[in-house]
Phi, psi and omega in degrees: 000132178278164187295322181300318177293319180302313185287342179286352183244147169274184183296318178298317179297319177296319179297325178293321177298318179295316181298325179274001180061029175278341175208153180264158176300322179297321178296319178298317180299317181293325177294315179296318180295321179293319178295321177299315180297327182287315190253339186297326176301336179274328188246341180054048180275319182258121186252353175220115182269117181243027184300317181298318177297317182295327179301328180274352184242350186299132175216163191254004182269162179101168184299331180233040186303124175086000183279127178295143187210152180235139174263142171292144180280045181191127171103319182239122182270145174236118186308134177084003179236160178278137166246099189279340186059028178074016186231137176295339181300326183249020186289348179244008183269116184257136180288136178279334185210163174287147169285166181300322181293317178299318177301318179295319179297318179295320179297331178281354177094006180293142180259101185277114186235015177176172177235150189250157185295145178208150173291163184304120179059018177067028189278346190236154175273024172217166190235090188217048184286153176293326184281309184270345177090173183284133173257140186243154184275125180299340178283333180195111188294348177273355185250157178284147170276004185088184180194170006273355178270042184294320179295320178298312182293319179297320180296319179290314181297329180277355176087011178292316177221157177279343182203153180210150176299144178208167175217161192214107178252347178202012183134013193282353165264312186290322181298305180293327177298318178296316181296331188249010175071037183241169172269132181222115179255122167265112181290172176293153174303132179091353182285323181238127184286145173263008184305143004266006188285314183114181187294159175243130176055050178058035177091000179288330185273142180215147182255145170192241190200163165247140187217164173273328182244157177292318185293329176298316179298318181296314181295318178298324177289325176300320184280345186246352188270059181240115180297149180249153179305130178089000177304135182292338175200150177203163181253153175300155178300143180296154181298319177230167175294152178293332175298319176295319181298319182297339180264358181266155174289143183280349188076189181269111183262151172261113188244127171265143173233149181228119187260020182241204182240136179279325186237026179204167181296329182185183180236164178303139180305326179292325177290319177298316178298323179294321177298312183293325176292320177295324177297317178295321178299313180298322178294321179293337179274002174103007181270154174273117188235132176210151180286143183211164172258158183255122182285168175109151180274094185294321181297318178294322177298314182296317179296318181294318179297321178299319178294316182294317181293313182295322177294323178294318176298316180298318180298317181293319180288324175297322178296320178294319178298319179293319181299318185267349175084019175204155186292156172287129185250156174305133181101339177279334174230166182297152185302318182286330173292321178297323176296321176296319177301313180294320177298316180296325178294339180270354178283118180285165177300319180294320179294324177297314179296319177297325176298314177299319179297321178295321178294321178293321178296319177297319179301315180296319180293315183292329181295340179299328179301325185273005166283337181256322186244153175277326188217145171248131177249132175202169178293139176294312184239169179278346181199168168298174182309133184269160178298145177301135177084357189287327181291317185271005184294330181229111185300332183282345184242016185300310183298315180299314181290324180301309184278343170295326179279319184236066184276350193234011184253321189301325184306321188274349165288321183285332175277340180084003184285156174285143179212140181230151171248135185239130184280080185258351185217157175225148179287170178298333179271004175090017178266145182293147173229117181270146175250130185261136176235132184237142177234173179290164185308130176082004187259043174302327181302318178300315181293318180295321178297316179295318180299317178299320178294316179295322179297323177288321183287321181226075184302141179234353190302321184274001177267103188242157181296148185281002183303000000 
């Protein structure tokens, strides 16, 4: 199969070709591998090439049988391979077994042939780790593809794969999807199991994927949303498959929109204009749309999340130090990660609990909005993709620059609600701008139905990066 034919299909479409024997799983793998060899030196999206291993495992059965696929180098383990988490500290640690999510992907027939770039421990909304190197955006190589699933989004945007595994602890699916012109769904807390490892960042982190099409995201969630024994929380099985939901009409929704920033003074004018245009689009599709404010103490939420995340990092690194019998030293992890480690070590047990209480209080306050509205619309990011290196350029302004870029995503990790970014706008310079839609807890079906409608109204699949 040539690359032009390959790129014309999403993952579901490729699986259908394999099922009809119009192309073999092996041909798809070789096409994906060739595209990776062609473009990866420019973008550094794939950091572990497992093509030879995949050649021996490729099969055509399952909902996505024979479709090439990439795992993020964080969150999902693949037996016999390293999951470095973007850090040299774990660069020699090999997984003994597959995680539950990897098992589900294999059962669906996906051909896992590599792992994608991520910042150290997934801490940043850009992908520039010292160990794995800088990942670049296929739309503009001087810009970030976002993070922490930056490698996944860059690989999809560059045409290596139609969909890739991703995870989201503060915006890490939605941020790179927005930067790279993709669809990105962060499911509800408990929808996808982290077994056997357990929760991430007190339940803020969730795994799923970045995709070019809505139906790919829906099918991938269908194959992965199965609770495992001992999960600390899980959701009831959906009434219908998410693939079915994505093909259904959403009905008349009551949509609130917010054209500002939750964790920063404001957003780029082009992003604000995109929100207002998306609101008009939703109104033209028959929905009731009105401007609203978002309740809840955002400053308290942000402070609490910082304590919980840094304490979680400290706990994980302390566990590694105990396993190997010596302390984590300066130079083994990045300097700013080490500062986070030290900060987390100073968080007392009582402060951690108070942090959780603050997050729960924020969740209850923010949920009041969804007593009135079905969906909240706001900008995914504070601006189009930013230049590589810009957040860390000035140590005194890191926090300010960080939340100027990602002011609207972290809140919904802490509430646990589903949130998606939809590629409905582009800047004057041709960079993608994602629009974020949030629903009440467990209501992915509402978002998939709306996403399917938006995809039909403003198709984006054929708008591809110029790389």
